[in-house]
C-alpha positions in Angstrom: 72.8 32.1 -40.1 72.4 32.8 -43.9 73.2 30.0 -46.3 72.6 30.2 -50.0 73.1 27.0 -52.0 73.4 26.8 -55.8 71.0 29.7 -56.4 69.6 30.5 -59.9 67.3 33.4 -60.3 65.2 34.7 -63.2 63.6 38.1 -63.7 61.1 38.6 -66.5 62.1 35.3 -68.0 65.9 36.2 -68.1 68.4 34.4 -66.0 70.2 36.9 -63.8 72.0 34.8 -61.2 73.8 31.5 -61.7 75.1 29.0 -59.1 75.3 31.4 -56.2 76.8 29.9 -53.0 77.1 32.3 -50.1 77.3 31.9 -46.3 77.2 34.8 -43.8 77.9 33.7 -40.2 76.6 35.6 -37.1 78.5 38.8 -36.6 79.9 38.9 -40.1 79.6 41.7 -42.7 80.2 41.0 -46.4 80.6 43.6 -49.1 79.5 42.9 -52.6 81.1 44.6 -55.6 80.2 44.3 -59.3 79.4 46.4 -62.4 75.9 47.6 -63.2 73.6 44.8 -64.4 75.6 42.1 -62.8 72.8 41.0 -60.5 73.7 42.6 -57.2 70.3 44.1 -56.4 68.7 40.9 -57.7 70.5 38.9 -55.1 69.4 41.2 -52.3 65.8 41.4 -53.5 65.7 37.5 -53.8 67.0 37.2 -50.2 64.3 39.6 -49.1 61.7 37.6 -51.0 60.3 39.8 -53.8 58.1 37.4 -55.9 59.1 38.9 -59.3 62.6 37.4 -58.7 61.9 33.8 -59.4 64.1 31.1 -57.9 64.6 28.5 -60.6 67.0 26.4 -58.6 68.8 26.3 -55.3 67.9 27.1 -51.7 68.1 30.0 -49.2 68.3 29.2 -45.5 68.1 31.6 -42.6 68.4 30.7 -38.9 68.2 27.1 -40.0 64.9 27.5 -41.9 64.3 27.1 -45.6 63.0 30.6 -46.6 63.3 30.0 -50.4 59.5 30.4 -50.9 58.7 32.4 -47.8 56.8 35.7 -48.3 58.4 39.0 -47.6 56.6 39.8 -44.3 57.5 36.4 -42.8 61.2 37.0 -43.7 61.0 40.4 -42.0 59.4 38.9 -38.9 62.2 36.3 -38.9 64.8 39.1 -38.8 65.7 40.2 -42.3 65.7 43.9 -43.2 66.7 45.9 -46.2 67.8 49.5 -47.1 66.9 50.2 -50.7 68.9 52.2 -53.2 65.7 54.0 -54.5 62.8 53.4 -52.1 59.5 54.8 -53.3 57.6 57.8 -52.2 54.5 56.8 -50.2 51.8 59.5 -50.2 49.4 59.5 -47.4 51.7 57.7 -45.0 53.8 59.7 -42.5 57.3 58.7 -41.7 56.4 58.5 -38.1 53.7 55.9 -38.9 56.0 53.8 -40.9 58.6 53.7 -38.2 56.0 52.7 -35.7 55.0 49.9 -37.9 58.6 48.7 -38.2 59.2 49.0 -34.5 60.3 45.7 -32.9 60.3 47.1 -29.4 58.4 49.9 -27.7 60.9 52.6 -28.2 60.2 56.2 -28.8 60.2 57.3 -32.4 61.7 60.7 -31.5 64.5 59.0 -29.6 65.4 56.9 -32.6 65.0 59.9 -35.0 67.5 62.0 -33.0 70.2 59.4 -33.7 70.0 60.2 -37.4 69.0 63.9 -37.2 65.6 63.1 -38.5 63.1 64.6 -36.0 62.0 67.4 -38.4 60.9 64.8 -41.1 58.7 62.5 -39.0 55.4 64.1 -39.9 56.2 64.3 -43.7 55.0 61.7 -46.2 57.5 58.9 -46.6 60.3 60.1 -48.9 58.2 63.0 -50.3 60.6 65.6 -51.5 63.5 64.1 -49.5 67.1 64.6 -50.7 69.3 61.6 -51.2 70.8 61.9 -47.8 67.4 62.3 -46.2 66.1 59.2 -47.9 69.1 57.2 -46.6 68.5 58.5 -43.1 64.8 57.5 -43.3 65.8 54.0 -44.4 68.3 53.7 -41.5 65.6 54.9 -39.0 63.3 52.2 -40.2 66.0 49.6 -39.8 66.8 50.9 -36.3 63.2 50.4 -35.4 62.9 46.9 -36.9 66.3 45.8 -35.4 66.8 42.9 -37.8 69.5 40.2 -37.5 70.4 40.3 -41.2 70.6 43.7 -42.9 70.9 44.2 -46.6 72.2 47.5 -47.9 71.9 48.4 -51.6 74.5 51.1 -52.2 74.1 53.1 -49.0 76.4 55.9 -50.4 74.3 56.5 -53.5 73.0 60.0 -53.6 74.6 61.0 -50.3 76.8 64.0 -49.9 80.0 64.0 -48.0 78.4 65.5 -44.9 75.8 62.8 -44.6 78.1 59.8 -45.6 79.8 59.9 -42.2 76.4 59.8 -40.4 75.2 57.0 -42.7 78.4 55.0 -42.3 78.6 55.4 -38.5 74.9 54.4 -38.1 75.3 51.3 -40.2 78.4 50.4 -38.1 76.2 50.8 -35.0 73.4 48.6 -36.5 76.0 45.9 -37.3 77.4 46.1 -33.8 80.8 47.2 -35.0 81.1 49.5 -32.0 80.2 46.7 -29.5 83.4 46.8 -27.6 83.3 50.6 -27.3 79.7 50.5 -26.1 80.6 48.0 -23.4 83.2 50.4 -22.1 85.7 49.6 -19.3 83.0 49.0 -16.7 82.4 45.3 -17.5 83.3 43.1 -14.6 86.3 40.9 -15.3 84.4 37.7 -14.9 81.5 38.8 -17.1 81.4 37.1 -20.5 82.3 39.5 -23.3 79.5 40.3 -25.7 79.8 39.0 -29.2 78.4 40.4 -32.4 75.4 38.6 -33.8 74.2 41.0 -36.5 75.0 40.2 -40.1 75.3 42.5 -43.1 75.5 42.3 -46.9 76.4 45.6 -48.4 76.5 46.6 -52.1 79.0 49.3 -52.9 80.4 50.9 -56.0 82.6 53.6 -54.5 83.8 51.8 -51.4 83.3 54.9 -49.2 81.4 52.8 -46.7 84.6 50.9 -45.9 85.9 54.0 -44.2 83.3 53.4 -41.5 82.7 49.7 -41.5 85.2 46.9 -40.9 83.9 44.4 -43.3 84.9 40.7 -43.0 84.8 39.6 -46.6 84.5 41.1 -50.0 83.0 39.3 -53.0 82.6 40.2 -56.7 79.4 39.4 -58.6 80.3 39.4 -62.3 77.9 38.4 -65.1 75.6 36.6 -62.7 78.3 34.6 -60.9 80.0 35.2 -57.5 83.5 35.1 -58.7 85.8 35.4 -55.8 86.2 36.0 -52.0 88.9 38.2 -50.7 89.8 41.2 -48.5 87.4 44.0 -49.4 90.1 46.7 -49.6 92.2 44.5 -51.9 89.2 43.8 -54.2 88.5 47.6 -54.3 92.1 48.4 -55.1 92.1 45.8 -57.9 88.9 47.1 -59.4 90.2 50.6 -59.3 93.4 49.7 -61.1 92.3 47.0 -63.5 88.5 46.9 -63.8 86.1 44.1 -62.8 87.0 41.6 -65.5 90.7 41.6 -64.8 90.1 41.7 -61.0 88.0 38.5 -61.2 90.6 36.8 -63.3 93.5 37.8 -61.0 91.8 36.9 -57.7 90.5 33.5 -59.1 94.1 32.8 -60.2 95.5 33.6 -56.7 93.0 31.4 -55.0 93.2 28.4 -57.3 
């Protein structure tokens, strides 16, 4: 559903991403590791369509459509959503209003807010005075309302305390349909076709805490603007923890060559 081919991206005249090839299939969740300044956020912002991230070369396809030059709102309508690491404060706009704008279906805002313990914040300006955990819950509430097919998460653990990380992790797992079998329960008729995951995710993480709640399918390292390897997310995290990013990239490339 998402295919990126030989992508090269510039920001303010500087090349940030080089020769990026990436494919995320329906139902898959990928985790993206990399040091600060390696281009992780640039990749997400480029997929989302922010114009300051200039595609110099390559293509981005989603649901079979070339979205390389498609504006942000059309990508959102097509089914791409993003949770930002540092979303802005929006004065004069209530969180309730923003969630209603995002809503894909006619679903009660309060009902959605209860899932992330956010009822008391609906009538406050967006992110105004919110803590790190409250901002993340606001972002998740907006994604729940939008119900996109591809979800981009930029460091969902950032600024979140240990009490909130479990809620954030479990909510992301729900959004990505990781609990699909549990939700089906044991009441499904034997002859009824089993439901399959269709939601896709691309998650940036530094700490790896999110892996305690989400069974990711693939891990990748973005290093100095290049996607350097594909492997098991836990193995990559362990390698980075022991040896650092540079040695991890060298090691995994050597194993796969």
